[in-house]
C-alpha positions as CSV (number, residue, x, y, z in Angstrom):
1,M,21.0,35.3,-17.8
2,G,19.2,36.3,-14.6
3,V,15.8,35.1,-15.8
4,R,17.3,31.9,-17.0
5,S,19.1,31.2,-13.7
6,D,15.9,32.0,-11.7
7,Y,14.0,29.6,-14.0
8,S,16.6,26.8,-13.4
9,L,16.5,27.5,-9.6
10,L,12.7,27.2,-9.7
11,I,12.9,23.9,-11.6
12,N,15.5,22.5,-9.2
13,Q,13.4,23.5,-6.2
14,I,10.3,21.8,-7.7
15,L,12.3,18.6,-8.5
16,G,13.7,18.7,-5.0
17,Y,10.3,18.8,-3.4
18,L,9.2,15.9,-5.6
19,L,12.1,13.9,-4.3
20,V,11.3,14.7,-0.7
21,Y,7.6,14.5,-0.6
22,G,6.9,12.1,-3.5
23,P,7.5,9.0,-1.4
24,T,5.1,10.3,1.3
25,V,2.3,11.0,-1.1
26,N,2.8,7.6,-2.8
27,T,2.8,5.8,0.6
28,I,-0.7,7.3,1.3
29,L,-1.8,6.4,-2.2
30,E,-0.6,2.8,-1.8
31,L,-2.4,2.3,1.5
32,S,-5.6,3.9,0.1
33,T,-5.2,1.6,-3.0
34,V,-5.0,-1.5,-0.9
35,I,-8.1,-0.6,1.2
36,V,-10.2,0.5,-1.7
37,N,-9.3,-2.6,-3.8
38,L,-10.1,-4.9,-0.9
39,L,-13.6,-3.4,-0.9
40,H,-13.6,-3.6,-4.7
41,L,-12.7,-7.3,-4.4
42,I,-15.5,-8.1,-2.0
43,I,-18.0,-6.5,-4.5
44,L,-16.5,-8.4,-7.4
45,F,-16.9,-11.8,-5.6
46,Q,-20.6,-11.3,-5.3
47,K,-22.7,-13.8,-7.2
48,P,-24.1,-11.5,-10.0
49,L,-20.6,-10.4,-11.0
50,R,-18.2,-13.4,-10.5
51,S,-19.7,-15.3,-13.4
52,S,-19.1,-12.6,-16.0
53,S,-15.8,-12.7,-18.0
54,I,-15.2,-9.0,-17.7
55,F,-15.5,-9.1,-13.9
56,I,-13.4,-12.2,-13.7
57,L,-10.6,-10.3,-15.3
58,M,-11.3,-7.4,-12.9
59,I,-10.9,-9.8,-10.0
60,G,-7.4,-10.8,-11.4
61,I,-6.4,-7.1,-11.8
62,C,-7.7,-6.4,-8.3
63,L,-5.8,-9.2,-6.7
64,S,-2.6,-8.3,-8.6
65,D,-2.8,-4.6,-7.5
66,I,-3.5,-5.6,-3.9
67,L,-0.4,-7.9,-3.8
68,A,1.8,-5.3,-5.5
69,F,0.9,-2.3,-3.4
70,L,0.6,-4.2,-0.1
71,T,4.2,-5.5,-0.7
72,L,5.4,-2.0,-1.5
73,F,3.7,-0.6,1.6
74,L,5.1,-3.4,3.9
75,F,8.6,-2.9,2.6
76,I,8.6,0.9,2.9
77,G,11.9,2.2,4.2
78,E,13.9,-0.4,2.3
79,D,15.4,-0.1,-1.2
80,R,12.3,-0.2,-3.4
81,V,14.1,0.5,-6.6
82,S,17.0,-1.9,-6.8
83,W,15.6,-5.4,-7.3
84,Y,19.2,-6.8,-7.1
85,R,19.7,-5.5,-3.6
86,S,16.4,-6.9,-2.4
87,L,17.1,-10.3,-4.0
88,L,20.4,-10.8,-2.1
89,S,20.4,-12.2,1.4
90,T,20.9,-9.7,4.2
91,L,21.5,-12.4,6.8
92,R,24.4,-11.8,9.1
93,Y,25.6,-14.2,11.8
94,S,27.2,-12.4,14.7
95,G,28.5,-9.7,12.3
96,F,30.0,-12.3,9.9
97,E,29.5,-11.7,6.1
98,M,29.1,-15.1,4.5
99,T,29.3,-13.8,0.9
100,L,33.0,-13.1,1.4
101,C,33.7,-16.8,1.9
102,L,31.7,-18.1,-1.1
103,P,33.2,-18.8,-4.5
104,P,33.6,-15.7,-6.7
105,G,30.4,-14.5,-8.3
106,Y,28.0,-16.7,-6.2
107,K,25.5,-14.8,-4.2
108,S,23.5,-15.8,-1.2
109,L,19.8,-15.2,-1.9
110,S,17.1,-14.2,0.6
111,L,13.8,-16.2,0.5
112,I,11.9,-13.0,1.6
113,G,13.7,-11.0,-1.1
114,L,12.9,-13.6,-3.7
115,T,9.2,-13.5,-2.8
116,K,9.2,-9.7,-2.7
117,V,11.0,-9.3,-6.1
118,L,8.7,-11.9,-7.8
119,I,5.5,-10.2,-6.6
120,L,6.7,-6.7,-7.5
121,N,8.0,-7.7,-10.9
122,S,5.2,-10.0,-12.1
123,S,2.1,-8.4,-10.6
124,R,2.4,-5.2,-12.7
125,P,2.5,-6.8,-16.1
126,I,-0.1,-9.3,-15.1
127,S,-2.4,-6.5,-14.2
128,I,-1.6,-4.7,-17.5
129,W,-2.2,-7.6,-19.8
130,L,-5.3,-8.7,-18.0
131,A,-6.6,-5.1,-18.7
132,I,-5.6,-5.5,-22.3
133,Q,-7.4,-8.8,-22.5
134,M,-10.5,-7.2,-21.0
135,A,-10.4,-4.3,-23.5
136,F,-9.9,-6.8,-26.3
137,L,-12.9,-8.9,-25.3
138,R,-15.0,-5.8,-24.8
139,T,-14.1,-4.5,-28.2
140,L,-14.8,-7.8,-30.0
141,S,-18.1,-8.2,-28.3
142,I,-19.2,-4.7,-29.5
143,V,-17.8,-5.1,-33.0
144,F,-18.8,-8.7,-33.6
145,P,-21.8,-9.3,-31.2
146,M,-23.2,-12.3,-33.1
147,N,-20.0,-14.1,-33.9
148,E,-19.8,-17.6,-32.4
149,T,-16.0,-17.5,-31.8
150,V,-16.3,-14.2,-30.0
151,Q,-19.1,-15.6,-27.8
152,K,-16.9,-18.6,-26.9
153,M,-14.1,-16.3,-26.1
154,G,-16.4,-14.4,-23.8
155,K,-17.3,-17.4,-21.7
156,A,-16.0,-17.7,-18.1
157,T,-13.9,-20.9,-18.8
158,F,-12.0,-19.4,-21.7
159,T,-11.4,-16.2,-19.7
160,V,-10.1,-18.1,-16.7
161,A,-7.8,-20.1,-19.0
162,M,-6.4,-17.1,-20.7
163,A,-5.9,-15.2,-17.4
164,T,-4.1,-18.2,-16.0
165,A,-1.8,-18.4,-19.0
166,I,-1.0,-14.7,-18.6
167,C,-0.2,-15.1,-14.9
168,L,2.0,-18.2,-15.5
169,F,3.9,-16.5,-18.4
170,W,4.9,-13.4,-16.4
171,I,5.7,-15.4,-13.3
172,L,8.0,-17.7,-15.3
173,Y,9.5,-14.7,-17.2
174,Y,10.6,-13.1,-13.9
175,S,11.6,-16.2,-12.1
176,W,13.1,-18.6,-14.7
177,E,16.6,-18.2,-13.2
178,L,15.4,-19.7,-10.0
179,V,15.6,-23.1,-11.7
180,F,19.3,-22.8,-11.3
181,V,19.2,-21.9,-7.6
182,K,21.3,-24.3,-5.5
183,I,21.0,-25.3,-1.9
184,W,24.5,-25.3,-0.3
185,W,25.7,-26.5,3.1
186,F,27.8,-23.5,3.9
187,P,30.8,-25.2,5.5
188,D,31.3,-27.4,2.3
189,H,31.8,-24.3,0.1
190,I,34.1,-22.1,2.0
191,I,37.0,-20.8,-0.2
192,R,40.6,-20.9,0.8
193,N,41.1,-17.2,1.1
194,C,38.1,-16.7,3.4
195,W,38.9,-13.9,5.7
196,N,37.9,-15.9,8.8
197,P,37.8,-19.7,8.0
198,E,37.5,-20.8,11.6
199,K,34.5,-18.7,12.3
200,A,33.0,-19.6,8.9
201,R,33.1,-23.4,9.7
202,K,31.1,-22.8,12.8
203,L,28.2,-21.5,10.7
204,T,26.4,-24.7,10.0
205,V,23.6,-23.4,7.9
206,Y,22.0,-24.0,4.4
207,L,22.1,-21.2,1.8
208,L,20.3,-20.5,-1.4
209,V,22.9,-19.5,-4.0
210,L,22.8,-18.5,-7.7
211,D,25.6,-18.9,-10.1
212,P,27.1,-15.8,-11.8
213,T,25.8,-16.6,-15.3
214,S,22.2,-16.9,-14.3
215,L,22.4,-13.8,-12.1
216,A,23.9,-11.8,-15.0
217,F,21.0,-12.8,-17.3
218,A,18.6,-11.8,-14.6
219,R,20.2,-8.4,-14.4
220,Q,20.2,-8.0,-18.2
221,R,16.4,-8.5,-18.1
222,E,16.1,-5.2,-16.4
223,S,17.4,-3.4,-19.5
224,W,14.4,-4.7,-21.4
225,E,11.9,-3.5,-18.9
226,F,11.1,-0.3,-20.9
227,L,9.8,-2.5,-23.8
228,I,7.4,-4.3,-21.4
229,R,6.0,-0.9,-20.4
230,L,5.8,0.7,-23.9
231,V,4.4,-2.2,-25.9
232,P,1.1,-2.3,-23.8
233,T,1.0,1.5,-23.9
234,T,0.8,1.2,-27.7
235,L,-1.7,-1.6,-27.9
236,Y,-4.2,-0.3,-25.3
237,P,-5.1,3.0,-27.1
238,L,-5.6,1.1,-30.4
239,L,-8.3,-1.1,-28.7
240,T,-9.8,2.0,-27.0
241,V,-10.1,4.0,-30.2
242,S,-11.7,1.1,-32.0
243,L,-14.1,0.6,-29.1
244,I,-15.1,4.3,-29.0
245,I,-15.6,4.4,-32.8
246,E,-17.9,1.4,-32.7
247,L,-19.9,2.8,-29.8
248,W,-20.3,6.1,-31.7
249,R,-21.6,4.2,-34.7
250,I,-24.0,2.2,-32.6
251,R,-25.3,5.4,-30.9
252,K,-25.7,7.1,-34.3
253,R,-27.4,4.1,-35.9
254,R,-29.9,3.6,-33.0
255,K,-30.2,7.3,-32.2
256,S,-29.9,6.3,-28.6
257,K,-29.6,8.7,-25.7
258,D,-28.2,6.3,-23.2
259,T,-25.4,7.3,-20.9
260,D,-22.2,7.7,-22.9
261,P,-19.2,5.9,-21.3
262,T,-16.8,7.6,-23.6
263,F,-15.4,9.9,-20.9
264,L,-14.6,7.1,-18.5
265,I,-13.0,5.0,-21.3
266,L,-10.8,7.9,-22.2
267,F,-10.0,8.5,-18.6
268,M,-8.9,4.8,-18.2
269,T,-6.8,5.0,-21.4
270,L,-5.1,8.3,-20.4
271,S,-4.5,7.0,-16.9
272,F,-3.0,3.8,-18.2
273,M,-0.8,5.5,-20.8
274,L,0.6,8.0,-18.3
275,S,1.2,5.5,-15.5
276,E,2.9,2.9,-17.8
277,G,4.1,4.9,-20.8
278,L,6.0,7.5,-18.8
279,V,7.6,4.8,-16.6
280,G,8.7,3.0,-19.8
281,V,10.3,6.2,-21.1
282,A,12.0,6.8,-17.7
283,N,13.4,3.2,-17.8
284,C,14.6,3.8,-21.3
285,L,16.5,6.9,-20.2
286,E,17.8,5.1,-17.1
287,Y,19.3,2.2,-19.0
288,G,20.7,4.4,-21.9
289,C,18.6,3.2,-24.8
290,I,19.0,6.7,-26.1
291,R,22.6,7.6,-26.7
292,D,24.3,11.0,-26.2
293,L,21.8,12.0,-23.5
294,S,22.6,15.0,-21.4
295,M,23.1,14.6,-17.7
296,D,20.3,17.2,-17.0
297,V,17.7,15.0,-18.7
298,K,18.8,12.0,-16.7
299,E,18.6,13.9,-13.4
300,Y,15.2,15.3,-14.3
301,S,14.0,11.8,-15.2
302,E,15.2,10.5,-11.8
303,S,13.4,13.3,-10.0
304,F,10.2,12.8,-12.0
305,S,10.3,9.1,-11.2
306,Q,8.5,9.8,-7.9
307,V,5.6,11.4,-9.9
308,L,5.5,8.4,-12.2
309,V,5.3,6.0,-9.2
310,N,2.4,8.1,-7.9
311,L,0.6,7.8,-11.2
312,R,0.8,4.0,-10.9
313,S,-0.9,4.1,-7.5
314,F,-3.5,6.6,-8.7
315,N,-4.3,4.4,-11.8
316,A,-4.8,1.3,-9.6
317,L,-6.9,3.4,-7.1
318,S,-9.3,4.5,-9.8
319,H,-10.4,1.1,-11.0
320,A,-13.2,0.7,-8.4
321,F,-14.6,4.1,-9.2
322,V,-14.5,3.6,-12.9
323,C,-16.3,0.2,-12.6
324,F,-19.0,2.0,-10.5
325,G,-19.4,4.7,-13.1
326,M,-19.4,2.4,-16.2
327,S,-21.3,-0.7,-15.1
328,S,-25.0,-0.6,-14.0
329,Q,-24.6,-4.3,-12.9
330,Y,-21.8,-3.2,-10.6
331,R,-23.9,-0.4,-9.2
332,G,-26.8,-2.7,-8.7
333,T,-24.6,-5.2,-6.8
334,V,-23.3,-2.4,-4.5
335,A,-26.9,-1.2,-3.9
336,K,-27.9,-4.8,-2.9
337,M,-25.0,-5.1,-0.5
338,I,-25.9,-1.8,1.1
339,C,-29.5,-2.9,1.4
340,V,-28.4,-6.1,3.1
341,L,-26.2,-4.2,5.5
342,K,-29.0,-1.8,6.6
343,P,-28.0,0.9,9.1
344,K,-30.2,-0.6,11.8
345,K,-28.4,-3.9,11.4
346,L,-25.0,-2.2,11.6
347,T,-25.9,-0.7,15.0
348,T,-26.9,-4.0,16.6
349,P,-24.7,-5.1,19.5
350,R,-23.5,-8.2,17.7
351,I,-22.3,-6.4,14.6
352,T,-20.8,-3.6,16.7
353,V,-18.9,-6.1,18.9
354,A,-17.7,-8.0,15.8
355,M,-16.4,-4.8,14.1
356,A,-14.7,-3.6,17.3
357,L,-13.0,-7.0,17.7
358,G,-11.9,-6.9,14.1
359,I,-10.3,-3.4,14.6
360,T,-8.7,-4.5,17.8
361,V,-7.2,-7.7,16.3
362,F,-6.0,-5.8,13.2
363,W,-4.0,-3.3,15.2
364,I,-2.6,-5.8,17.6
365,I,-1.3,-7.9,14.7
366,Y,0.0,-4.8,12.9
367,Y,2.2,-3.8,15.9
368,S,3.3,-7.4,16.8
369,W,3.5,-9.5,13.7
370,E,7.3,-9.9,14.0
371,L,6.9,-11.6,17.3
372,V,5.8,-14.7,15.4
373,F,9.4,-15.2,14.5
374,L,10.7,-15.1,18.1
375,K,12.9,-18.0,19.1
376,L,13.5,-19.5,22.5
377,W,17.2,-20.1,22.9
378,W,19.2,-21.7,25.7
379,F,21.8,-19.0,26.1
380,P,25.0,-21.1,26.6
381,D,24.3,-23.0,23.3
382,H,24.5,-19.8,21.2
383,L,27.5,-18.0,22.4
384,D,30.0,-16.4,20.0
385,F,33.2,-16.8,22.0
386,K,35.3,-14.4,19.8
387,A,32.7,-11.6,19.9
388,C,31.8,-12.2,23.6
389,F,33.6,-10.0,26.1
390,F,33.5,-12.5,29.0
391,P,33.0,-16.0,27.6
392,K,33.6,-17.8,30.9
393,A,31.1,-15.7,32.7
394,A,28.6,-16.1,29.8
395,L,28.8,-19.9,30.1
396,N,27.8,-19.7,33.7
397,S,24.6,-17.7,32.7
398,K,22.3,-20.7,32.3
399,F,18.9,-19.3,31.3
400,Y,16.6,-19.1,28.3
401,V,16.3,-16.0,26.2
402,L,13.8,-14.8,23.6
403,V,15.7,-13.7,20.4
404,L,14.6,-12.1,17.2
405,H,16.6,-12.0,14.0
406,G,17.9,-8.7,12.9
407,D,15.9,-8.6,9.7
408,Y,12.6,-8.8,11.5
409,Y,13.8,-6.4,14.1
410,E,14.6,-3.9,11.3
411,Q,11.1,-4.4,9.9
412,G,9.7,-3.4,13.3
413,L,11.8,-0.3,13.2
414,N,10.8,0.5,9.7
415,R,7.2,0.5,10.9
416,E,8.0,3.6,12.8
417,L,8.7,5.3,9.5
418,R,5.1,5.1,8.5
419,E,3.6,5.9,11.9
420,Y,2.8,9.5,10.7
421,S,0.5,8.1,8.0
422,V,-1.3,6.0,10.7
423,R,-2.0,9.2,12.5
424,L,-2.9,11.4,9.6
425,L,-5.2,9.0,7.7
426,P,-7.9,9.1,10.4
427,V,-7.6,12.8,10.7
428,F,-8.8,13.1,7.1
429,I,-11.6,10.5,7.5
430,Y,-13.1,11.8,10.8
431,P,-14.0,15.3,9.6
432,L,-15.7,13.9,6.5
433,L,-18.0,11.8,8.8
434,T,-18.5,14.8,11.0
435,V,-19.5,17.1,8.1
436,S,-21.9,14.4,6.7
437,L,-23.5,14.1,10.2
438,L,-23.9,17.9,10.6
439,I,-25.4,18.1,7.1
440,E,-27.9,15.4,7.9
441,L,-28.8,17.0,11.3
442,W,-29.4,20.3,9.5
443,R,-31.7,18.5,6.9
444,I,-33.7,16.9,9.7
445,R,-34.1,20.2,11.5
446,K,-35.2,21.9,8.3
447,R,-37.6,19.1,7.3
448,R,-39.3,18.8,10.7
449,N,-39.1,22.6,11.5
450,K,-37.8,21.5,14.9
451,K,-34.9,23.0,16.8
452,L,-32.5,20.4,18.0
453,E,-30.5,20.9,21.1
454,G,-28.0,23.7,20.6
455,N,-25.2,21.7,22.2
456,T,-25.3,18.9,19.6
457,T,-23.5,20.9,16.9
458,K,-21.1,22.5,19.2
459,L,-20.1,19.3,20.9
460,T,-19.7,17.5,17.6
461,L,-17.4,20.2,16.3
462,F,-15.5,20.1,19.6
463,M,-15.0,16.4,19.4
464,T,-13.8,16.7,15.8
465,L,-11.4,19.6,16.5
466,S,-10.1,17.8,19.6
467,F,-9.5,14.6,17.6
468,M,-7.8,16.4,14.7
469,L,-5.5,18.4,17.0
470,S,-4.5,15.5,19.1
471,E,-3.8,13.1,16.3
472,G,-3.0,15.4,13.4
473,L,-0.4,17.5,15.2
474,T,1.2,14.3,16.5
475,G,1.3,12.8,12.9
476,I,2.8,16.0,11.5
477,G,5.4,16.0,14.3
478,L,6.3,12.4,13.6
479,Y,7.0,12.9,9.9
480,P,10.3,14.8,10.2
481,V,11.3,12.9,13.3
482,Y,11.3,9.5,11.8
483,I,11.9,10.3,8.1
484,K,15.6,10.3,7.5
485,L,16.5,12.7,4.6
486,T,19.2,11.8,2.2
487,T,22.1,14.2,1.6
488,E,20.6,15.4,-1.6
489,Q,17.2,16.0,0.0
490,E,18.8,18.0,2.9
491,K,20.6,20.2,0.4
492,V,17.4,20.9,-1.5
493,L,15.5,21.9,1.7
494,E,18.6,23.5,3.2
495,A,18.2,21.3,6.2
496,E,21.8,20.8,7.1
497,N,21.2,22.1,10.5
498,D,18.8,20.2,12.8
499,T,17.1,23.3,14.3
500,F,13.7,22.4,12.9
501,R,14.0,18.8,14.2
502,R,14.9,20.0,17.6
503,Y,12.0,22.4,17.6
504,L,9.7,19.4,16.8
505,D,11.2,17.3,19.5
506,S,10.5,20.0,22.0
507,T,6.9,20.5,20.8
508,Y,6.2,16.8,20.6
509,L,5.6,16.7,24.4
510,L,2.9,19.4,23.9
511,F,1.3,17.3,21.2
512,N,1.2,14.3,23.5
513,C,-0.6,16.4,26.1
514,L,-3.5,16.9,23.7
515,R,-4.1,13.1,23.4
516,P,-5.0,12.6,27.1
517,F,-7.0,15.8,27.0
518,N,-9.0,14.3,24.1
519,A,-9.6,11.0,25.9
520,L,-10.5,12.9,29.1
521,S,-13.2,14.9,27.4
522,H,-15.1,11.8,26.2
523,F,-16.9,11.3,29.5
524,F,-18.2,14.9,29.7
525,V,-19.2,15.0,26.0
526,C,-21.3,11.8,26.5
527,I,-23.0,13.4,29.5
528,L,-23.8,16.6,27.6
529,M,-25.0,14.9,24.4
530,S,-26.9,11.8,25.5
531,T,-30.0,11.9,27.7
532,Q,-29.8,8.1,28.0
533,Y,-26.2,8.4,29.3
534,R,-27.2,11.1,31.8
535,D,-30.2,9.0,33.1
536,T,-27.8,6.0,33.5
537,V,-25.4,8.1,35.5
538,A,-28.3,9.5,37.6
539,G,-29.5,5.9,38.2
540,L,-26.1,5.0,39.5
541,F,-25.9,7.8,42.1
542,C,-29.6,8.6,42.7
543,R,-31.2,5.2,42.3
544,C,-34.2,5.9,44.5
545,K,-35.1,9.3,43.0
546,V,-34.9,7.9,39.5
547,K,-37.1,5.0,40.5
548,E,-39.7,7.3,42.1
549,K,-39.8,9.6,39.1
550,Y,-40.2,6.6,36.8
551,N,-43.1,5.2,38.8
552,H,-44.8,8.7,38.8
553,D,-44.5,8.9,35.0
554,L,-46.2,5.5,34.7
555,E,-49.1,6.7,36.8
């Protein structure tokens, strides 16, 4: 019994850690997926690739993955599981809940929620079936290379038509109930037993509402979701196996020693089956398609759902690297792009200024996008007299105010939840660049048999260590400060007391001291590393001496 209890305790601890740290890992994977796929999309849009049917489908898959994971990343901190909760309107007017005054069963819909749910629901099957179409065309072109019908199917126009049909089908499948959405003038549809009819009549707004029958059908569709996952998981391996068998026959017949793509094809298939098939099984368990299922299995499936979500992100992240490994045309396009962007051109002032401006604009927009929705209100025209403490005094306050709706304000607050990832991501990238720089300096020194300045390596390591400490420790400190654990997660980690968080709050000031120290050191590091910088400083303070030395060197 003791061994069995210890085993159960270990399983519960593992599942608990998956629940706590799974979302964090997935957030990093989602951000990485968006960044890598944006670069992947730029490569796919190059002239040699965008006319090929296979790469046209890859463009569709790439766009679908970018939309899906960008939406997930932007809506982090919200309920990312329940589509129903995301679909409903979260609008509140001075604390007034409008749904309580609507006819029974009718729900007010959110336009942002509609867009979010449609993207999340349709983008994934679009990506899946475009991948199946790509595997189908690849298999047919290998098995029947001279068939005219197959050649027509491989043309760009047919591929675009099929891809468009797939996109339209899944968009309609996940949004057909929106045909029954009605636009209501709220005061005209207030029921008699409204809890506050006087206040309700003052809310002169239009609402998007959906009748109960259509909403019930939409919710029923979720119970079929496991089939949408499992059917492609069955079809894709069949295409893969037939493709591998035909490639093996061709290699045997021709006795060719070309690079064998079998490993990458198997990797794509396994990644696809794990990311989609396991999610389908989890959905099946969640909606009770298997009867008489024990509660332990259901709890385990919910815990492992975080791992399954991570697999989806990993699968989408791997597409660019698989394309690079399988396609010589793709590698050639990447090589041409690198040759166009030569290192010397990247260091020109124009390119440097453009990249610096791009980085600056990106982060300004990232931290201020919600300000686009600011409104300028004349304060006396927007008073809620019942909620206002001093209505007469408020009427005398005649001035304009800048206001922001609570939804957008919450989005700004949710941005703080992912601030730790903004800190930690550069901490992983910067050391990689440093290591590559040091390796190249060591190669140059070995090739030229020349000793470089001893300070170069030390100062480079100092800059890296200073950067990692100032940003990395701050990011680690931000994670538990801004991530609010659920009751279940706190029990798993035994974090009912907030001692650890108080400790982090006290050490956070120390972490902040490292940041100005890092910025302060830049001036001295530049003086020690760059002779051009030292000469410029000397010219500023000893202009005459530098000029005399320069003239003497010319003589």
